[in-house]
Backbone bond lengths (Angstrom), bond angles and torsions (degrees), N, CA, C in turn:
res aa  C-N    CA-C-N  psi(-1)  N-CA   C-N-CA  omega(-1)  CA-C   N-CA-C  phi
1 M - - - 1.505 - - 1.533 108.20 -
2 D 1.298 120.40 126.78 1.445 120.38 -179.20 1.532 111.22 -83.61
3 E 1.330 118.14 -179.89 1.433 125.04 -176.64 1.509 112.05 -58.90
4 K 1.393 115.79 -48.65 1.412 120.51 -175.83 1.505 114.34 -61.48
5 Q 1.352 113.70 -39.30 1.511 119.12 177.87 1.491 110.52 -67.22
6 I 1.315 120.28 -42.37 1.423 122.58 176.58 1.540 112.50 -59.59
7 V 1.334 116.87 -43.54 1.451 122.12 -179.26 1.530 107.50 -63.71
8 K 1.288 117.61 -46.74 1.481 121.77 -178.74 1.569 109.26 -62.67
9 R 1.326 119.72 -42.03 1.461 122.84 -177.15 1.551 107.58 -67.48
10 M 1.273 117.21 -45.41 1.478 119.65 -178.90 1.541 112.08 -61.99
11 S 1.341 112.77 -38.64 1.506 118.85 179.24 1.477 111.10 -65.84
12 R 1.357 117.06 -42.79 1.468 119.95 178.80 1.591 111.08 -62.90
13 V 1.290 114.61 -44.08 1.481 119.00 178.19 1.482 110.47 -57.23
14 G 1.386 112.38 -50.39 1.486 114.50 -178.38 1.555 116.31 -63.73
15 I 1.336 115.34 -40.70 1.435 120.28 -175.17 1.538 109.65 -72.09
16 Y 1.326 118.83 -55.86 1.417 124.38 -176.63 1.597 112.12 -64.01
17 G 1.308 113.40 -41.55 1.511 120.30 178.67 1.525 110.25 -60.47
18 N 1.394 116.91 -46.39 1.451 121.13 -177.19 1.524 111.17 -72.19
19 I 1.329 118.65 -35.61 1.477 117.73 177.25 1.481 110.92 -62.94
20 F 1.344 117.39 -41.17 1.460 122.60 -179.38 1.533 106.26 -62.70
21 L 1.384 117.92 -51.72 1.408 119.42 -176.68 1.485 114.73 -65.10
22 A 1.319 119.19 -37.95 1.471 121.89 179.95 1.463 110.73 -63.30
23 G 1.369 119.19 -42.13 1.410 122.82 -178.69 1.519 113.62 -68.41
24 F 1.436 112.74 -39.72 1.448 118.76 -176.83 1.546 109.25 -68.52
25 K 1.362 117.78 -42.45 1.514 125.70 -178.14 1.526 110.40 -68.15
26 L 1.387 114.71 -41.59 1.436 115.85 -179.16 1.509 110.74 -66.94
27 L 1.338 120.77 -37.69 1.458 124.73 -179.69 1.586 106.74 -71.27
28 A 1.270 118.10 -36.93 1.482 123.11 178.55 1.551 108.18 -68.79
29 G 1.292 117.55 -40.40 1.492 121.54 -177.87 1.570 111.48 -70.48
30 I 1.293 116.31 -40.25 1.466 120.16 179.31 1.527 111.05 -71.95
31 L 1.353 116.60 -49.50 1.430 121.27 -179.54 1.542 113.03 -67.92
32 G 1.345 113.67 -33.51 1.452 120.28 -176.82 1.529 113.49 -92.90
33 K 1.388 117.63 3.82 1.449 120.40 173.23 1.534 111.13 62.49
34 S 1.351 117.93 43.07 1.482 121.58 -178.39 1.508 111.45 -125.09
35 G 1.360 115.59 112.67 1.461 119.89 179.85 1.532 108.60 -69.67
36 A 1.348 119.59 -34.38 1.449 124.27 -179.28 1.600 109.58 -62.03
37 M 1.325 112.87 -41.03 1.489 115.33 177.81 1.516 114.84 -69.52
38 V 1.313 116.19 -35.85 1.463 122.03 174.75 1.590 108.08 -61.39
39 S 1.293 115.39 -45.82 1.426 122.47 176.60 1.547 112.88 -55.88
40 D 1.368 111.07 -42.99 1.474 117.72 -179.47 1.511 109.87 -66.17
41 A 1.408 116.45 -37.11 1.416 119.31 -179.04 1.571 110.11 -67.22
42 V 1.297 116.69 -37.07 1.489 118.55 178.47 1.507 106.52 -63.70
43 H 1.363 122.95 -38.47 1.393 126.71 179.11 1.592 110.81 -59.78
44 S 1.300 111.77 -44.87 1.544 117.01 177.28 1.536 108.90 -64.13
45 L 1.332 120.45 -37.88 1.463 120.86 179.29 1.460 110.06 -62.06
46 S 1.380 118.34 -43.18 1.464 121.89 -179.60 1.541 110.54 -60.42
47 D 1.339 116.74 -30.46 1.429 119.69 176.79 1.515 116.27 -60.44
48 V 1.410 113.93 -31.84 1.429 119.19 174.73 1.496 112.07 -58.85
49 F 1.317 116.31 -49.83 1.447 120.86 177.82 1.509 111.05 -65.11
50 A 1.323 118.24 -37.55 1.438 121.35 177.87 1.531 112.92 -60.09
51 T 1.352 116.30 -40.07 1.456 118.48 -179.91 1.595 111.73 -72.70
52 I 1.285 112.45 -32.92 1.449 116.22 177.34 1.599 108.89 -66.80
53 V 1.356 117.12 -42.63 1.403 119.08 179.55 1.582 111.85 -65.34
54 A 1.328 115.66 -36.87 1.431 119.29 179.29 1.538 108.26 -66.36
55 Y 1.317 117.40 -44.23 1.520 120.06 -179.64 1.511 109.31 -58.37
56 I 1.386 119.38 -47.27 1.385 124.29 -177.12 1.553 109.60 -63.20
57 G 1.331 116.53 -44.56 1.469 121.28 178.14 1.476 114.73 -57.66
58 V 1.380 113.97 -46.94 1.464 117.50 -179.27 1.511 113.86 -65.72
59 R 1.352 113.62 -38.26 1.461 115.84 179.41 1.573 114.35 -67.93
60 L 1.369 114.73 -36.01 1.477 118.18 174.58 1.411 112.58 -69.57
61 A 1.362 117.98 -43.77 1.519 121.70 179.89 1.525 112.04 -59.70
62 G 1.355 118.57 -27.04 1.454 122.20 -176.55 1.478 113.80 -85.42
63 Q 1.345 117.79 2.14 1.499 119.19 176.53 1.525 108.58 -65.54
64 Q 1.371 112.31 151.97 1.439 117.86 177.64 1.547 113.42 -73.81
65 E 1.339 119.80 156.66 1.438 123.23 173.97 1.535 111.06 -53.88
66 D 1.297 114.86 149.39 1.448 120.81 174.78 1.488 112.60 -141.94
67 A 1.295 119.80 -178.47 1.507 120.88 -174.90 1.530 112.94 -62.21
68 E 1.342 113.93 -34.78 1.513 116.81 -179.28 1.558 111.85 -83.53
69 H 1.397 114.96 -20.90 1.454 118.08 -176.41 1.532 106.29 -133.72
70 P 1.354 115.57 74.06 1.530 119.10 -176.19 1.488 109.62 -68.75
71 Y 1.304 122.86 -18.27 1.495 121.38 178.60 1.529 114.65 -98.80
72 G 1.345 112.50 12.55 1.461 118.55 179.22 1.530 115.14 86.45
73 H 1.315 114.80 -170.28 1.472 121.54 -175.44 1.466 115.37 -121.27
74 E 1.376 116.66 23.94 1.491 118.41 -172.06 1.547 114.05 -61.11
75 R 1.321 114.71 -30.64 1.495 118.13 -173.70 1.545 110.88 -67.58
76 L 1.386 113.22 -15.68 1.500 114.18 179.33 1.498 111.16 -64.39
77 E 1.385 113.38 -29.93 1.466 116.92 177.65 1.549 111.18 -64.29
78 C 1.371 116.09 -38.84 1.435 120.04 178.10 1.486 109.31 -64.84
79 V 1.416 117.41 -37.04 1.480 119.37 177.98 1.543 107.49 -62.47
80 A 1.339 118.54 -39.06 1.481 120.44 -175.44 1.613 105.50 -69.11
81 A 1.333 119.27 -39.77 1.443 120.41 178.17 1.508 112.75 -63.22
82 L 1.351 113.93 -38.10 1.479 119.65 -179.08 1.625 109.45 -67.12
83 I 1.268 115.06 -38.70 1.463 123.83 177.36 1.505 106.90 -63.13
84 L 1.348 117.21 -47.22 1.509 120.47 177.28 1.511 111.17 -55.30
85 G 1.359 116.81 -43.36 1.435 120.77 -175.39 1.564 108.04 -65.40
86 L 1.337 118.82 -38.54 1.400 121.03 179.91 1.544 113.49 -71.66
87 I 1.320 112.06 -35.04 1.557 114.95 173.66 1.519 109.62 -61.94
88 L 1.304 115.64 -41.27 1.443 122.15 -176.65 1.500 109.55 -67.22
89 A 1.362 116.50 -41.24 1.396 118.38 178.94 1.552 114.30 -66.90
90 G 1.295 114.03 -38.57 1.479 120.02 176.71 1.576 109.25 -63.11
91 T 1.292 115.27 -41.55 1.492 119.91 -178.70 1.525 108.33 -63.55
92 G 1.335 115.32 -45.34 1.546 120.47 179.60 1.526 110.47 -61.36
93 I 1.299 119.14 -43.05 1.426 122.22 -176.62 1.570 108.25 -65.04
94 G 1.327 114.34 -44.35 1.478 120.56 -179.90 1.540 111.13 -57.89
95 I 1.286 114.35 -45.55 1.509 122.76 -177.19 1.532 106.63 -66.80
96 G 1.334 119.21 -45.44 1.426 121.41 -178.22 1.507 111.78 -65.44
97 T 1.323 119.23 -39.90 1.471 124.38 175.28 1.487 112.34 -56.99
98 G 1.371 115.56 -47.22 1.453 121.23 -179.55 1.591 111.66 -62.29
99 G 1.332 115.72 -42.80 1.425 117.97 177.04 1.474 114.03 -66.05
100 L 1.367 117.97 -36.63 1.473 120.58 179.82 1.517 112.86 -69.04
101 A 1.387 111.39 -36.79 1.475 114.86 175.36 1.535 113.86 -58.28
102 K 1.306 114.92 -42.54 1.543 120.06 -179.07 1.521 108.24 -67.03
103 L 1.389 119.86 -36.81 1.400 122.70 -179.56 1.520 108.74 -61.89
104 L 1.371 113.34 -48.25 1.516 117.51 -177.66 1.432 113.89 -68.89
105 A 1.357 119.76 -22.11 1.422 125.40 -179.32 1.637 109.20 -70.22
106 G 1.293 112.39 -22.72 1.470 117.57 -179.08 1.502 112.49 103.06
107 Q 1.352 115.99 154.85 1.466 121.00 178.57 1.451 116.82 -62.35
108 G 1.355 116.27 -29.35 1.421 120.74 -179.34 1.500 114.64 -61.79
109 S 1.365 117.60 -23.51 1.500 123.44 -178.62 1.464 111.74 -87.60
110 I 1.308 118.22 -3.76 1.525 121.24 -172.31 1.547 107.63 -97.25
111 E 1.333 115.02 124.19 1.458 118.70 175.34 1.524 112.84 -86.06
112 V 1.361 116.38 152.95 1.476 120.85 176.08 1.424 110.75 -80.66
113 P 1.360 122.34 122.80 1.427 123.07 -179.24 1.551 114.60 -67.59
114 T 1.293 114.73 157.75 1.532 117.49 179.46 1.515 105.78 -94.77
115 V 1.271 118.03 -174.34 1.516 121.99 -172.25 1.515 107.45 -77.24
116 L 1.335 124.42 -20.83 1.428 125.76 -174.09 1.541 111.83 -57.62
117 P 1.334 118.91 -46.93 1.515 116.73 177.22 1.427 114.21 -62.66
118 L 1.387 120.95 -28.55 1.372 120.34 174.93 1.593 114.08 -63.73
119 I 1.300 114.88 -39.53 1.467 122.68 178.21 1.493 107.45 -64.93
120 A 1.371 117.57 -44.77 1.518 121.98 -179.35 1.517 108.36 -60.83
121 A 1.359 118.05 -41.66 1.444 121.38 179.68 1.523 113.52 -59.23
122 V 1.355 113.25 -43.33 1.539 116.17 179.60 1.516 109.96 -66.65
123 V 1.315 117.16 -43.06 1.505 119.39 175.22 1.500 112.47 -59.61
124 S 1.305 118.88 -42.93 1.444 120.73 179.72 1.552 112.63 -64.61
125 I 1.364 116.42 -41.52 1.415 119.43 -179.81 1.565 110.91 -58.48
126 L 1.293 115.35 -47.44 1.499 122.36 -177.27 1.455 109.69 -65.34
127 V 1.334 120.46 -48.77 1.492 124.96 -177.95 1.446 111.38 -62.24
128 K 1.378 117.01 -50.78 1.473 124.05 -174.55 1.484 111.47 -64.30
129 E 1.326 115.84 -41.62 1.497 117.17 178.18 1.465 113.09 -65.64
130 G 1.373 115.57 -36.20 1.465 118.95 176.03 1.587 110.18 -67.72
131 M 1.329 118.17 -34.16 1.453 120.97 178.53 1.565 110.08 -69.65
132 F 1.369 114.92 -36.06 1.447 120.34 176.57 1.554 111.04 -55.74
133 W 1.386 113.11 -56.26 1.467 116.20 -174.03 1.517 111.20 -66.93
134 Y 1.356 118.84 -35.83 1.506 123.59 177.91 1.547 108.06 -60.61
135 T 1.327 115.90 -53.56 1.514 120.48 -177.20 1.484 112.15 -63.65
136 M 1.342 117.57 -42.65 1.475 120.96 -176.31 1.496 108.82 -67.39
137 Y 1.371 119.55 -37.92 1.510 119.79 178.37 1.477 112.11 -55.04
138 Y 1.316 116.12 -48.68 1.450 123.66 -174.82 1.525 110.13 -76.66
139 A 1.369 118.65 -34.03 1.442 122.58 178.96 1.578 109.08 -63.11
140 K 1.314 115.95 -41.86 1.444 120.80 177.87 1.620 109.80 -64.40
141 K 1.290 115.64 -41.49 1.495 119.50 175.61 1.471 112.23 -56.78
142 L 1.367 116.36 -45.49 1.444 121.12 179.37 1.532 113.37 -80.20
143 D 1.346 116.89 -16.94 1.480 123.63 -171.61 1.492 108.52 57.03
144 S 1.393 115.48 47.97 1.435 122.12 179.45 1.481 115.05 -99.75
145 S 1.323 116.55 114.17 1.535 119.51 -178.45 1.499 108.34 -68.15
146 A 1.347 120.26 -33.07 1.458 121.21 -179.34 1.530 111.70 -67.45
147 F 1.271 120.24 -42.05 1.447 122.21 178.16 1.519 113.25 -77.26
148 K 1.393 117.82 -26.37 1.394 121.01 169.79 1.533 111.44 -63.00
149 A 1.309 115.47 -40.41 1.443 123.47 173.94 1.549 113.71 -63.83
150 D 1.348 111.77 -39.04 1.437 117.30 176.90 1.562 111.15 -67.51
151 A 1.374 116.53 -36.14 1.456 118.56 176.75 1.514 111.09 -66.01
152 W 1.334 119.43 -37.41 1.449 121.96 177.29 1.494 110.78 -68.35
153 H 1.318 116.54 -32.05 1.454 121.61 169.15 1.525 112.93 -54.79
154 H 1.337 116.59 -46.54 1.379 120.88 175.43 1.493 114.52 -60.03
155 R 1.399 114.83 -45.36 1.446 121.64 178.04 1.542 111.69 -62.55
156 S 1.311 118.30 -36.77 1.511 120.26 178.23 1.496 111.88 -67.77
157 D 1.357 115.16 -29.80 1.471 120.24 175.50 1.470 110.37 -70.00
158 A 1.405 116.19 -43.31 1.491 115.46 176.62 1.519 110.69 -63.58
159 M 1.310 119.55 -40.45 1.455 118.94 177.64 1.565 112.56 -65.76
160 S 1.256 118.24 -32.89 1.488 120.93 178.93 1.538 107.44 -69.49
161 S 1.390 115.95 -35.79 1.507 116.82 179.01 1.582 108.02 -71.00
162 V 1.363 120.66 -27.35 1.429 119.70 174.43 1.477 109.99 -65.38
163 G 1.365 115.72 -42.53 1.468 119.40 178.14 1.461 112.50 -61.63
164 A 1.382 113.20 -43.29 1.498 119.42 179.92 1.537 108.74 -60.50
165 F 1.264 118.53 -46.75 1.519 124.74 -179.53 1.457 108.29 -54.88
166 I 1.361 118.91 -49.28 1.521 120.65 -175.54 1.489 108.23 -65.51
167 G 1.427 117.41 -45.86 1.412 121.19 -176.78 1.585 111.82 -61.03
168 I 1.289 115.21 -42.45 1.506 121.22 -176.76 1.485 107.80 -69.59
169 A 1.304 119.33 -43.55 1.435 124.72 178.45 1.519 110.84 -58.63
170 M 1.301 117.46 -46.52 1.442 121.04 177.43 1.409 114.17 -64.80
171 A 1.343 116.70 -37.76 1.465 121.68 176.75 1.549 110.37 -63.42
172 R 1.287 119.10 -39.24 1.485 120.80 178.83 1.511 112.18 -72.81
173 L 1.361 118.91 -18.41 1.419 124.14 -179.37 1.563 110.76 -88.77
174 G 1.379 115.25 3.11 1.438 119.53 173.80 1.519 114.56 114.38
175 F 1.357 116.00 7.23 1.482 120.04 175.87 1.500 111.84 -117.87
176 P 1.315 120.66 73.89 1.482 121.93 -173.35 1.529 112.97 -61.88
177 I 1.343 116.90 -20.80 1.496 119.55 179.94 1.590 111.39 -66.68
178 M 1.291 111.53 -20.02 1.532 115.81 -177.68 1.572 112.02 -69.61
179 D 1.302 117.47 -19.70 1.437 122.08 179.04 1.535 109.22 -65.29
180 P 1.340 121.90 -54.27 1.437 119.51 178.84 1.497 111.98 -69.90
181 I 1.352 116.12 -30.44 1.474 118.22 177.07 1.530 111.59 -62.57
182 A 1.314 114.54 -33.54 1.480 120.59 174.11 1.504 112.73 -61.62
183 S 1.328 116.69 -32.80 1.427 122.06 178.58 1.521 109.56 -66.58
184 L 1.360 115.72 -40.52 1.515 120.56 176.78 1.470 113.35 -66.31
185 V 1.361 117.10 -34.43 1.454 121.04 178.55 1.599 106.91 -68.64
186 I 1.301 113.93 -42.12 1.483 118.37 -179.47 1.560 108.16 -59.28
187 C 1.365 114.51 -45.02 1.449 118.78 175.75 1.508 118.45 -51.39
188 L 1.328 111.09 -45.05 1.512 117.27 178.42 1.481 110.91 -63.74
189 F 1.330 119.00 -43.63 1.475 123.18 -179.12 1.581 108.81 -58.51
190 I 1.348 112.12 -48.01 1.487 118.36 -177.83 1.602 112.34 -62.24
191 L 1.322 114.98 -43.46 1.461 120.31 179.89 1.476 113.01 -63.07
192 K 1.379 116.60 -35.14 1.459 120.35 -179.93 1.536 109.51 -69.30
193 V 1.290 119.46 -41.98 1.516 123.39 179.22 1.485 107.56 -67.96
194 A 1.340 117.96 -37.76 1.523 120.62 179.57 1.504 110.06 -62.45
195 W 1.301 116.20 -42.81 1.547 120.35 179.80 1.511 109.15 -64.32
196 D 1.340 120.30 -44.84 1.407 121.82 -175.35 1.570 111.14 -64.04
197 I 1.383 113.13 -42.49 1.519 116.38 176.53 1.435 113.66 -63.15
198 S 1.360 117.43 -47.31 1.446 123.23 -177.94 1.506 111.26 -62.86
199 A 1.314 119.38 -45.15 1.486 123.52 179.75 1.584 112.30 -60.45
200 D 1.382 114.51 -41.08 1.457 120.20 177.40 1.468 111.35 -61.73
201 A 1.394 114.16 -46.79 1.430 117.99 -178.81 1.505 113.81 -64.69
202 I 1.241 119.22 -39.19 1.491 124.03 177.70 1.517 108.82 -65.03
203 N 1.315 118.90 -43.22 1.468 119.55 -178.56 1.549 110.20 -61.46
204 K 1.300 117.19 -38.66 1.472 120.79 179.23 1.604 116.33 -71.53
205 M 1.341 109.51 -15.74 1.481 115.37 -178.65 1.600 115.45 -91.67
206 V 1.380 112.15 -11.25 1.462 115.83 -173.53 1.430 112.43 -112.62
207 D 1.337 120.15 32.75 1.437 126.83 -179.44 1.541 115.83 48.99
208 T 1.329 112.38 52.02 1.452 118.87 177.19 1.556 107.32 -72.42
209 S 1.364 116.30 142.96 1.416 119.23 177.43 1.534 109.96 -76.58
210 C 1.343 114.73 161.91 1.480 118.96 176.10 1.556 106.71 -74.18
211 D 1.343 115.44 165.42 1.426 118.17 -175.67 1.533 108.74 -72.65
212 S 1.365 113.61 162.71 1.444 120.46 -174.68 1.540 115.70 -61.49
213 A 1.386 114.61 -31.54 1.422 120.06 179.14 1.524 112.58 -65.23
214 F 1.337 114.99 -42.04 1.429 120.80 178.86 1.550 110.23 -66.11
215 E 1.334 117.01 -45.69 1.509 122.44 179.18 1.497 109.06 -59.94
216 E 1.334 119.16 -41.03 1.426 119.34 -179.33 1.469 112.03 -67.16
217 E 1.344 117.17 -41.01 1.485 121.07 175.72 1.519 113.44 -61.84
218 L 1.378 114.57 -37.73 1.456 120.28 179.20 1.584 107.50 -68.05
219 R 1.345 116.19 -43.18 1.508 117.07 179.39 1.532 111.63 -58.37
220 T 1.352 116.21 -45.20 1.450 120.91 179.26 1.514 111.38 -58.96
221 F 1.361 117.86 -42.09 1.417 121.65 -177.75 1.570 109.48 -66.83
222 I 1.303 116.01 -47.74 1.452 119.51 -179.28 1.525 111.69 -61.63
223 A 1.285 117.23 -42.99 1.527 119.74 176.24 1.416 115.46 -62.06
224 S 1.384 120.07 -18.89 1.428 122.13 179.21 1.505 113.92 -84.52
225 V 1.409 115.14 -11.42 1.462 117.72 177.55 1.463 112.73 -67.89
226 P 1.346 118.48 127.26 1.525 119.76 179.68 1.568 114.82 -50.72
227 G 1.334 113.88 132.83 1.490 117.41 179.15 1.545 113.24 101.58
228 V 1.335 116.14 -24.26 1.470 117.20 -179.91 1.531 110.53 -79.14
229 V 1.341 117.06 116.48 1.417 120.23 179.76 1.504 111.40 -81.38
230 R 1.349 118.02 -42.61 1.469 119.42 177.00 1.564 105.89 -160.84
231 I 1.407 114.00 170.20 1.456 120.04 177.28 1.546 104.21 -111.66
232 D 1.343 114.18 120.50 1.422 118.90 178.97 1.535 116.10 -90.68
233 L 1.339 113.45 -24.76 1.486 118.26 177.80 1.537 111.12 -154.89
234 L 1.274 118.56 142.43 1.452 122.62 174.45 1.523 109.71 -147.46
235 H 1.299 115.58 115.04 1.493 120.54 175.94 1.510 107.99 -122.40
236 T 1.307 115.30 137.65 1.510 120.03 174.78 1.545 107.42 -121.54
237 R 1.349 115.78 155.65 1.449 121.23 173.97 1.520 107.36 -152.77
238 M 1.355 114.66 144.83 1.450 121.86 -179.18 1.489 106.99 -89.70
239 F 1.312 116.13 134.18 1.528 122.02 177.68 1.510 103.63 -129.77
240 G 1.356 114.92 92.33 1.446 119.67 -171.80 1.553 108.47 66.78
241 N 1.259 118.84 -128.43 1.472 120.74 -178.29 1.574 109.38 -100.42
242 K 1.362 118.84 14.22 1.440 124.42 179.98 1.539 105.95 -115.93
243 I 1.369 112.47 160.66 1.468 125.81 -176.86 1.517 110.18 -113.64
244 Y 1.293 117.33 133.57 1.484 119.51 170.35 1.604 105.20 -118.11
245 V 1.356 112.64 142.54 1.461 119.24 -174.19 1.540 110.08 -126.58
246 D 1.345 118.01 132.34 1.435 127.30 169.77 1.541 108.59 -104.43
247 L 1.344 114.50 119.28 1.451 117.22 -175.18 1.510 113.37 -133.53
248 E 1.355 115.16 137.13 1.503 121.29 168.99 1.512 108.19 -114.95
249 I 1.302 114.12 128.49 1.537 120.02 175.49 1.418 112.11 -118.49
250 A 1.286 123.26 154.90 1.470 125.34 176.23 1.552 105.32 -110.50
251 V 1.401 111.92 137.44 1.575 116.44 173.35 1.530 103.35 -130.12
252 P 1.323 117.57 165.73 1.442 119.76 178.72 1.476 118.34 -51.55
253 G 1.348 117.28 129.28 1.494 119.53 -165.26 1.516 111.17 -67.99
254 E 1.412 119.42 -24.53 1.411 120.76 -178.27 1.583 112.45 -84.01
255 M 1.259 113.95 -1.76 1.504 119.49 -175.38 1.509 108.23 -69.07
256 P 1.344 118.24 137.58 1.434 124.96 175.39 1.574 109.56 -60.59
257 L 1.360 116.80 151.06 1.417 123.18 -175.66 1.499 112.07 -57.96
258 K 1.400 115.60 -39.77 1.438 121.92 -179.53 1.527 112.10 -59.02
259 E 1.328 114.59 -46.49 1.474 118.26 179.15 1.546 113.54 -68.17
260 A 1.384 115.65 -36.93 1.472 117.83 175.01 1.509 111.72 -63.86
261 H 1.309 114.29 -39.25 1.508 117.24 178.43 1.490 109.73 -65.66
262 A 1.360 118.11 -37.51 1.428 117.68 -178.45 1.513 112.20 -69.99
263 I 1.269 119.48 -31.36 1.533 119.54 172.89 1.421 109.02 -63.95
264 A 1.377 120.50 -45.43 1.491 123.30 -177.72 1.533 107.42 -62.00
265 E 1.328 119.15 -38.03 1.426 121.03 -179.84 1.575 110.06 -67.42
266 S 1.291 113.91 -37.27 1.466 121.79 -179.08 1.556 107.98 -64.68
267 V 1.344 116.77 -46.99 1.463 120.55 177.76 1.588 111.59 -62.09
268 H 1.274 115.70 -42.51 1.461 121.08 175.26 1.561 114.58 -55.84
269 A 1.301 112.26 -51.24 1.484 120.02 -178.37 1.548 111.15 -66.51
270 E 1.319 117.76 -44.62 1.456 121.61 -177.45 1.548 112.30 -68.29
271 V 1.307 115.74 -41.16 1.492 119.12 176.16 1.445 113.13 -61.12
272 E 1.312 118.55 -46.33 1.535 120.80 -175.69 1.499 111.30 -76.28
273 K 1.395 115.30 -20.24 1.463 118.09 173.38 1.482 111.41 -79.05
274 Q 1.294 116.57 -38.85 1.464 120.55 -179.25 1.560 115.00 -74.16
275 Y 1.331 114.49 -33.96 1.407 121.19 -177.83 1.572 113.16 -121.10
276 P 1.283 119.40 88.09 1.416 121.83 -173.26 1.556 114.20 -62.00
277 S 1.310 115.96 -21.85 1.472 120.66 178.71 1.533 112.08 -74.67
278 I 1.321 118.25 -12.40 1.435 123.47 176.96 1.584 107.66 -86.91
279 K 1.304 115.32 110.08 1.451 118.88 -176.48 1.540 112.69 -78.69
280 H 1.342 114.67 -37.10 1.476 117.84 179.14 1.526 111.21 -153.17
281 I 1.293 117.24 149.32 1.420 120.79 177.35 1.544 108.09 -133.55
282 M 1.286 118.85 120.76 1.422 126.24 -178.45 1.497 107.70 -95.47
283 I 1.379 118.41 121.75 1.493 123.06 -173.03 1.559 110.74 -118.25
284 H 1.338 112.67 128.53 1.501 120.69 170.38 1.499 109.93 -110.18
285 V 1.303 119.73 136.59 1.508 124.54 -177.23 1.440 111.92 -104.23
286 N 1.325 121.50 123.34 1.432 126.28 174.70 1.568 110.00 -109.28
287 P 1.340 114.97 151.99 1.534 117.47 173.73 1.488 107.35 -75.97
288 A 1.295 117.14 137.09 1.496 124.27 -176.79 1.503 113.92 -62.55
289 E 1.379 119.40 -26.95 1.365 120.93 -174.58 1.524 113.42 -72.12
290 E 1.324 115.62 -21.61 1.453 121.69 179.60 1.425 110.71 -97.75
291 E 1.382 117.05 130.75 1.516 117.06 179.12 1.567 102.56 -84.80
292 T 1.334 111.32 128.10 1.485 120.15 -177.00 1.481 107.32 -100.15
293 K 1.305 116.24 146.64 1.458 121.67 173.08 1.482 113.94 -66.59
294 V 1.325 116.00 136.75 1.478 118.45 170.28 1.426 108.61 -88.99
295 H 1.336 119.72 119.47 1.494 125.51 -176.37 1.512 110.32 -83.39
């Protein structure tokens, strides 16, 4: 199955699955007199838009380089992930506001839920946890930040359903105030996930370097390529979900230009073969006899 087919399949699962769950939970929440389940249904509905945004972001990010975008379009996937984070944050705030309004209205205005919302919560937890693992599996295969964000969106929905289940169960046991409190707990879960997704997207948009462990591993690998005397400079930067590398290597100073160029070409080919996440490596060659400044 190629990348386009995987993206289409994940999108269908996310959209159709969430439409079914949103409708089922909304009906259960209204008929079962549960504000927490209605809030949970709204969360599932937001997942439909989240999956659509992730799909569009991945498709746009996969476009080939052109004259106006010589470095490609990978950052569009980060934009999609950031939009997902904002959608999630808006959903969480809306759910929290609704729960707070019910609490302020007083316990007398809160109805005791029926057993139907409890059943809906259990169904939601099982389905959304399954969607999380399915989406995350393929998101890792594609190294897609947008679909990883979408997977966590599914997980946050499963967690919100856990909160809804506990709140509804407590309300049925004689504590009706726990139903709107469950909405507030759901809000906090959602806002935490929204923050994590947004922070990761922003980090990938501002040319953040790779972690020191990865750079050290890369240094060791490059130093092992035949002909490389030493590494004078190594800079990495994230561009969406891809990595760009600026490298200076030293080769024997008396070596003919053709041979020095061949070593640089060898390093270029071996690095991009060993590390598929590295989209491009720019290499400058120094003569080994001269100590070069590390910038």
